[in-house]
N, C-alpha and C positions, 0 to 999 in steps of 0.2 A: 450688757445683756446678762440677766440673771438666769441661771439654769432652770429653776422651777418655773419662773415666770415665762420663759421663752416658749413653753408648750403652746401658748396661745398664738404664737407666730407661725406655727407649722400648720399649713392647710393640709387636709387629707387629699392626697394625690392618688387618683385611681387610673389604672391602665385603660386606655381608650377602647381596646378590643382584645378579647382573649384570642388565643391561637388554636382553634379547634383542629383536631387531627382527622378531619373527615374529608374525603374527596368530593369532587363535583360541586353541587349547589353552594356549599359553604364557602368555596373560594370566590364564587360570584358575589355571595353575600358580603364577604370581607371587603371586596373591591368596591361594592356599592356603598358600604359603610364609610370607607375612607374617603369616597367622593362626596359624602354628605347626603346621599340619596337614601335617607332613612326608611321611608315607606317601603321601598322595594327590598331593602336589606331585611327589614322586619318580616316581610312576606316570605322570604327565603329561610330566615332563621327559625320562625315559629314552627313549621312542620318538623324540623330537626329537634327542637325542644320537646314537642309533643311526643316524638319517638323515643325520648329519654336520653338524648345526648346532653351530658352535663355542661359542656362548654357552651352549647347553644342556649341551654336553660339560663346560664349566667348572663349571657348577652341579652336575651329577651328581658330578663329581670332588670338589667341596667337600662335598657331602652324604655321600659315602663317608668323607671325611676326618673330618667332624664327627659321624658317626653319626646323621644326620638322616633319618629315614624308611627307613633301611637300616642293617644292621650296619656298624660302623666297620671300614674296611678301607683301610689306607694304600696298599697295592699297587694296588688298584682306583682309589683317588684319583689316584695318580700317572699311571696309564694314561689316564684320561679327561682330566685336565688337560693331559697331553702331547699328546693328539689336538688339543685346542683351541689349544695353543701352536704346534703345527706348522702350524696354519692362519693364524698371525700375530695371534691374539687377544692384545692387549697385556696385559689383566688376567690372562689365563692364563699368559703368559710371566713376569709378575711373581710369580704364585703358584707357578709351577714353581720359580722361584728360591728361594722360601721352603722348598719341599719338599727341594730339594737342600741348602740351607744347614742344615737340621735333620735330614737323613737320614731322612725320612719317606716310606716307599714306595720309596725308592731310596737307594743308599749315599751318605753325606754327601760332598759335593764342593763346596767353597767357590768354586772357580774356575768350575765349571758354574753355580753359583748366580749368581755375578756376571755371567756372560755372558748368562744369560736375563733377569736384571733390566735389564741394559743394553739388550737388544733392546726391552724394553717402554718404557724411558725414552726411547729414541731415537724412539719413536712419539709422544712427548708425553704419556704417561700419568703424571699428577702423582704418584701414590703410588710408582710405580717410580722416578721422578726423586728423590724423597725417600729411598727405600730405597738407591738407588745412592750418594747422598751419605753415608749411614750406612756403606756398605761402604768408601768411601774414608776415612772417619774411623777405622774399625776396622782397615783394612788387611786385610780378609778377601776372598780371591779376587783381590786386586790389591794394588799397592803403596800404602801409606798416603800420603794426600795431602790435607791439609786445605784447600788452595787450590782443588783441583778439587772437593772436597766442597761448598764454598761455592757454586760455580757451579751445581751440581745442586740444592742447597737453594733457591737463588734462583729457578730455573726453576719448581720445585714451589710455592714460596711465592707467586710471581706468579700462579699458577693458583688460589690460595686454599687450598692444603693447610695445615691448621693445625699439623701436626707439623713441617713444613718451616719454617713461619714461626717457630715456637719455636726451632728449631735455628739458623736464620739469626740470630735475635736473640741466641742464646747465642754464636754465632761472633763477633758484634760485641762482645758483653759480655766474652768471654774472650780476644779478640784471637787467635782460632784460624782461620788461613787468610785473615784480613782484618785491617786495622788496627783497633785498639780504637776504638769510637765509640759511646758510651753513648746518645746521642740516637737513633741508628739502632736500637740494641738495644731501647730502650723502644718504638719504633714497631712493630717486628716482634713483640715480646712482646704488645703490646696487640692487634694484629690476631689473633694466635692465641688470646689470652685471651678476646677478644670472641666467639670461636667455641666456647668452652667447654673449651679445653685447660687442664687443671688445673695442669700444670707451668709453663705460661706465666703463669697467674694468680699462682702463687707467686712466679715470677721477677719479675713486674711489681710485686708487693708489696715484694720486696726492693729494687727500684730506688727506689721511693718511700721506703722505710725509710732507705736509704743516701744518697738525694739524687743518684743517678747518672743523668744524662740528663734529669732532671726535678727540680723543686724538692722538697726534702724535705717529706714530708707524712705524718705518722704515721696520720692518719685514713684516707687513701687506702691506705696500706700495710696497715692493719688490714682494710679492706674486701676487698682482693684476696687476702690470706692467708686470710681467713675464708671467702670463697667457694671458694677452692681446697680448703680443709679439708673441704668438704661433698662433694667429688667423689673418686672412687677414682683413686689414682695412687701411684707409688712414692715420691712426695714428700709424701704426705698427712701423715705424722707430723711432718715438718719444718714444714709449713704450720700445723699445730695448735700446735706449740711456738712458732713465731714469732707467731702470732695471740695467744697467751696472754702472751707477753713484751711485745708492743706494748700490749695491753690495760692493763697496769699504768701506762701513761703517758697514758691517755685518761680522760675523765670518764665517768660513768655515762650521761649524755645522749648523748655521742658514740658510745659502744658500742651503745646502744639504736638510734640512728639508723643505724649501720652494719649492725646485724643486720636491720633492716627492709629495707635495700638488698639484702642478701644473699638474703633470702627472696623478694624481688621480682625478682631478677636472672634473666634468660633469655638464652640464646645469641643473638647477632645473625645 
């Protein structure tokens, strides 16, 4: 995995639903949303959004974007998310950056995307801190700067963001924006892997396979590549290939024990 190239492997992950601080109907709306009854959820959220609640405006915008309970309409999605972002809602600011970056409901504008994501990051919103780090790695909307990227990855990683933890590990692994330090890479990969990040699980398996930052251990390498191979990611085929390669060096008992571990594994 090359640091700069790996940006294409990170999908944009968005929170399924904000957590509005309103009593009454919003609690019912949240419950309906979680149940997948989007039309009824939308019917409850829309009046709240019309009344000016920023959290509800964000959710209505997301529902327009995803076609949940209402016809998909990116222009409406942008309009509602913008209302929430203009009120200083950090999640909405970050999501607005996503819309600008992808030209959805608004002309594509990488600089505007960067500026909105930065607003959210400066409020301490972990996902935006991670997204800002990626923007600096890619040099989209700003000058490419892997050193600055690492500072934002670290902020988000310290808040527990699994994607940022993976990227911080990758930064140490590949000496991108920071001195190469395999022990630190393993530490951050493990934090992310323990949360269920499939790419971090694969990366951790590779570290055990190579003996980088940890004693070489093919059994551990197999376990982490195997658990990664059970989860969807752009590295799944690599994890499967590595799992099969390592298996040729293990005993049948070791493989059986590792597979039991994989079946029992749950995110921490």
